[in-house]
C-alpha positions in Angstrom: -0.1 0.1 -0.3 1.3 3.2 -0.7 0.1 7.0 -0.5 -0.5 9.7 -3.5 -2.8 12.4 -3.9 -5.0 13.7 -7.0 -3.4 16.6 -8.8 -6.4 18.7 -8.8 -5.5 20.5 -6.1 -2.3 22.1 -7.5 -4.6 23.6 -10.3 -2.4 24.9 -13.4 0.9 23.9 -11.9 2.6 21.6 -14.6 2.5 18.1 -14.0 6.3 17.5 -14.0 6.4 20.2 -10.6 3.8 18.4 -9.5 5.5 15.2 -9.8 8.8 16.6 -8.3 7.2 17.9 -5.2 5.3 14.9 -4.4 8.7 13.1 -4.8 10.1 15.5 -2.2 7.5 15.2 0.2 7.3 11.5 0.3 4.4 10.6 -1.9 4.4 8.0 -4.2 1.7 8.4 -6.4 0.1 10.7 -8.4 -3.8 10.2 -9.5 -3.5 12.3 -12.9 -6.0 15.0 -13.6 -7.2 14.2 -17.4 -10.0 16.9 -17.7 -11.0 18.2 -21.3 -8.6 21.3 -22.1 -11.6 23.4 -22.1 -13.3 22.4 -19.3 -15.3 24.9 -17.0 -16.1 22.3 -13.5 -14.5 23.3 -10.2 -12.5 20.9 -8.8 -11.1 19.7 -12.0 -7.6 20.4 -13.9 -5.8 19.1 -17.5 -2.5 17.8 -16.3 -2.5 15.4 -19.5 -4.2 16.3 -22.3 -5.2 12.7 -23.4 -7.2 13.6 -26.8 -4.2 14.4 -28.1 -1.5 12.6 -26.2 1.1 10.7 -28.4 3.0 8.1 -27.6 6.4 9.8 -27.4 4.5 12.5 -24.8 3.4 9.4 -23.1 6.9 8.1 -22.8 8.1 11.1 -21.3 5.4 11.5 -18.8 6.9 7.7 -17.7 10.5 8.5 -17.7 9.9 11.7 -15.2 7.5 9.7 -13.4 10.5 6.9 -12.9 12.8 9.4 -11.8 10.8 10.7 -9.3 10.2 7.3 -8.0 6.5 7.8 -8.6 3.5 5.5 -9.7 0.3 7.0 -11.7 -2.3 5.6 -9.7 -5.0 6.2 -12.3 -6.4 9.0 -14.7 -9.3 10.7 -13.4 -12.0 12.3 -15.2 -15.1 12.7 -13.1 -18.2 14.0 -15.1 -22.0 13.1 -16.1 -21.7 10.4 -18.4 -25.6 9.9 -18.1 -26.2 13.6 -19.0 -29.5 14.9 -20.3 -28.3 16.1 -23.3 -27.5 13.4 -26.0 -24.7 15.6 -27.6 -23.0 16.6 -24.2 -22.9 12.5 -22.9 -21.6 11.1 -26.3 -19.0 13.6 -25.8 -18.1 13.1 -22.2 -18.8 9.1 -23.0 -16.0 9.4 -25.4 -13.4 11.2 -23.5 -13.6 8.5 -20.8 -12.4 6.5 -23.8 -9.7 8.6 -24.8 -8.7 7.9 -20.9 -8.5 4.7 -21.1 -6.7 5.1 -24.4 -4.1 7.2 -22.5 -3.7 4.7 -19.7 -2.8 1.8 -22.2 0.1 4.3 -23.6 1.0 5.3 -20.0 0.8 1.6 -18.4 -1.8 2.7 -16.0 -4.0 0.3 -14.7 -7.1 2.6 -13.7 -9.3 4.9 -15.1 -11.7 7.0 -12.9 -15.4 8.4 -13.7 -18.7 9.5 -12.4 -21.8 7.3 -13.5 -23.5 10.7 -13.4 -27.0 11.3 -13.8 -30.2 12.1 -16.3 -31.8 14.8 -14.1 -35.4 14.4 -16.3 -35.6 10.8 -15.3 -36.1 8.8 -12.2 -33.9 6.3 -10.2 -35.0 3.3 -12.2 -34.9 4.9 -15.6 -31.3 6.4 -14.9 -30.2 2.7 -14.2 -31.8 1.8 -17.4 -29.5 4.1 -19.1 -26.6 3.5 -16.9 -26.4 -0.2 -17.6 -26.4 0.7 -21.7 -23.6 3.3 -21.3 -21.4 1.6 -19.0 -21.6 -2.0 -20.4 -20.0 -0.1 -23.5 -17.6 1.7 -21.1 -16.3 -0.9 -19.2 -16.1 -3.6 -22.2 -14.1 -0.8 -24.2 -11.7 -0.7 -20.7 -11.6 -3.8 -20.4 -10.5 -5.1 -23.9 -7.6 -2.7 -23.6 -6.9 -4.3 -20.3 -7.6 -1.3 -18.2 -10.2 -1.0 -15.3 -12.9 1.0 -14.7 -14.0 2.8 -11.4 -16.6 4.6 -10.1 -15.8 7.3 -7.2 -19.2 7.2 -4.9 -19.6 11.0 -4.5 -23.2 12.1 -4.6 -22.7 15.3 -6.2 -25.6 17.3 -4.8 -26.6 20.2 -6.3 -24.9 19.4 -9.4 -27.8 19.4 -12.0 -30.6 20.5 -9.6 -30.5 22.0 -6.0 -30.7 19.4 -3.6 -30.8 16.5 -5.8 -27.8 14.0 -5.9 -26.3 14.6 -9.2 -25.0 10.7 -9.8 -26.8 7.3 -9.2 -24.3 5.4 -7.2 -23.6 6.8 -3.7 -25.1 4.5 -1.3 -24.3 0.4 -0.9 -27.8 -0.1 -2.4 -26.9 1.6 -5.6 -23.9 -0.1 -5.5 -24.8 -3.0 -5.3 -27.4 -2.4 -8.5 -24.6 -0.8 -10.6 -22.8 -4.1 -10.2 -26.0 -6.0 -10.9 -26.6 -4.3 -14.2 -22.9 -4.5 -15.1 -20.9 -7.2 -13.2 -17.7 -7.2 -14.7 -14.9 -7.7 -12.8 -13.1 -4.5 -14.4 -15.6 -2.2 -13.0 -15.2 -1.1 -9.2 -14.9 1.6 -7.0 -12.7 4.4 -6.3 -13.9 4.6 -2.5 -14.1 7.7 -0.6 -15.3 7.5 3.0 -15.7 11.0 3.3 -19.2 10.5 0.8 -20.3 8.3 3.4 -19.9 10.2 7.0 -22.4 12.8 6.0 -25.0 10.3 5.1 -25.0 8.5 8.5 -23.4 5.4 6.4 -21.0 2.7 8.5 -18.0 3.1 5.8 -16.0 0.7 7.8 -18.8 -1.7 7.2 -19.1 -0.5 3.2 -15.1 -1.0 3.1 -15.8 -4.8 4.0 -18.9 -5.3 2.2 -17.4 -4.3 -1.1 -13.4 -4.9 -0.4 -13.4 -6.9 -4.4 -14.9 -3.8 -5.7 -12.5 -1.5 -4.4 -9.6 -0.8 -7.1 -8.5 2.5 -5.6 -9.0 4.5 -2.2 -9.5 8.3 -1.7 -8.1 9.7 1.4 -10.6 12.8 1.9 -12.3 13.4 5.4 -15.4 14.6 6.8 -16.3 16.6 9.9 -20.0 17.0 11.0 -20.7 19.8 13.2 -24.1 18.8 15.6 -25.1 22.1 16.3 -25.8 23.0 12.8 -27.6 19.4 12.3 -29.5 20.2 14.7 -30.2 23.7 12.7 -30.5 22.4 9.4 -31.6 18.6 9.3 -30.3 16.2 7.3 -31.4 18.0 4.1 -29.4 20.4 5.2 -29.2 24.4 4.6 -31.6 25.6 2.8 -31.2 29.9 3.0 -28.1 32.5 3.1 -25.4 30.2 1.3 -23.2 32.7 0.1 -20.2 34.2 1.7 -17.9 33.1 3.8 -19.8 31.0 6.1 -21.6 29.2 3.7 -21.2 25.6 4.5 -24.3 23.5 6.0 -24.1 20.4 8.7 -20.8 19.3 7.8 -18.1 19.7 5.4 -14.6 18.2 4.0 -11.2 18.0 5.5 -7.8 16.7 5.6 -7.3 12.9 6.4 -6.9 13.5 10.5 -9.1 16.6 10.9 -12.6 14.9 10.5 -14.3 11.6 11.8 -12.8 8.8 9.6 -10.9 6.5 11.4 -8.3 6.1 9.1 -6.6 3.1 11.2 -9.3 1.1 11.4 -10.2 1.6 7.7 -6.6 1.1 6.4 -6.5 -2.2 8.5 -9.7 -3.6 6.8 -8.3 -2.7 3.5 -5.0 -4.9 4.7 -6.6 -7.7 5.6 -8.6 -7.5 2.7 -5.8 -8.1 0.9 -5.8 -4.4 -0.7 -2.3 -3.0 -2.2 -2.8 -0.1 -3.7 -3.1 3.5 -3.3 -4.5 5.3 -0.9 -4.8 8.8 -2.7 -5.7 12.3 -1.1 -8.2 14.1 -2.6 -7.7 17.6 -1.0 -11.1 19.5 -0.7 -10.6 20.6 2.5 -11.6 24.8 2.3 -9.5 25.5 5.4 -6.5 24.5 3.7 -6.9 25.9 0.0 -6.7 29.8 -1.6 -3.2 29.5 -2.0 -0.4 27.3 -3.2 1.5 27.4 0.0 -1.8 26.4 2.4 -2.8 23.3 -0.2 1.1 21.8 -0.1 0.5 22.4 4.0 -2.9 20.3 3.7 -1.2 17.7 1.8 1.5 17.4 4.3 -1.2 17.1 7.1 -2.7 14.4 5.5 0.3 12.2 4.6 2.1 12.5 7.7 -1.2 10.8 9.5 -1.9 8.5 6.7 1.8 7.4 6.5 1.7 6.1 10.4 -0.7 3.3 9.4 0.8 2.1 5.8 
């Protein structure tokens, strides 16, 4: 097992600089962001232009990763693969395929994405669409020797306020997901922070889906009881602008939230997991400058390395 981080947090810094800093600060892997060059998503970046990547460029990236003693744990492109706009959906699905092609060139075994949601349809209808879209995407990946994985974020409010923007955020929904697309090349980028605010036992979920966990996100979450008592489980409804705009919970760096990383990593080890623990930095208290972001990443790795 080894430690890495998702490159999104360091923005437009060149990938080689991110790799050098990661190596100098004890990380052994990077989860490389591969959104399209033209993209307006928050928490996204385009560290590799997979749409135009050549084998020569891929070999150059592999060379400096080797020089810095790093792995590429996965390529990351988290977008709405069930978008209600057919043209937009086709573009997103095709970009996932380009990430898969790039993973082959980079000799990287994993590509991560979201399922997403057609906001015009109910859950059952979305699963029918999911089955068609992901049977094709997973087959495309499998034929090239690449595994495709889903991060279990609910993306609440992504398409419509208060509504989850994906259909893959609880163990119930994972069961249906793997029932519809049973390929062993299809799994989870398991992130416990998305289960904390839903009051789901992330340790049990890890045990129950151990055979489907391909990659692990190290992101923490903190629940504030006073705010929960004020806002309830449907969370804050009004006055969301300004500095103090969060609801009853927010993301934190590992060690600053409520995930018991020692217990979680022990479960992963006992299940035979030997992959990456990759920090996904979305802690609002360690954002705003490159210095603060790096400080947050260092807080996380210093805690996690105790248990690896």
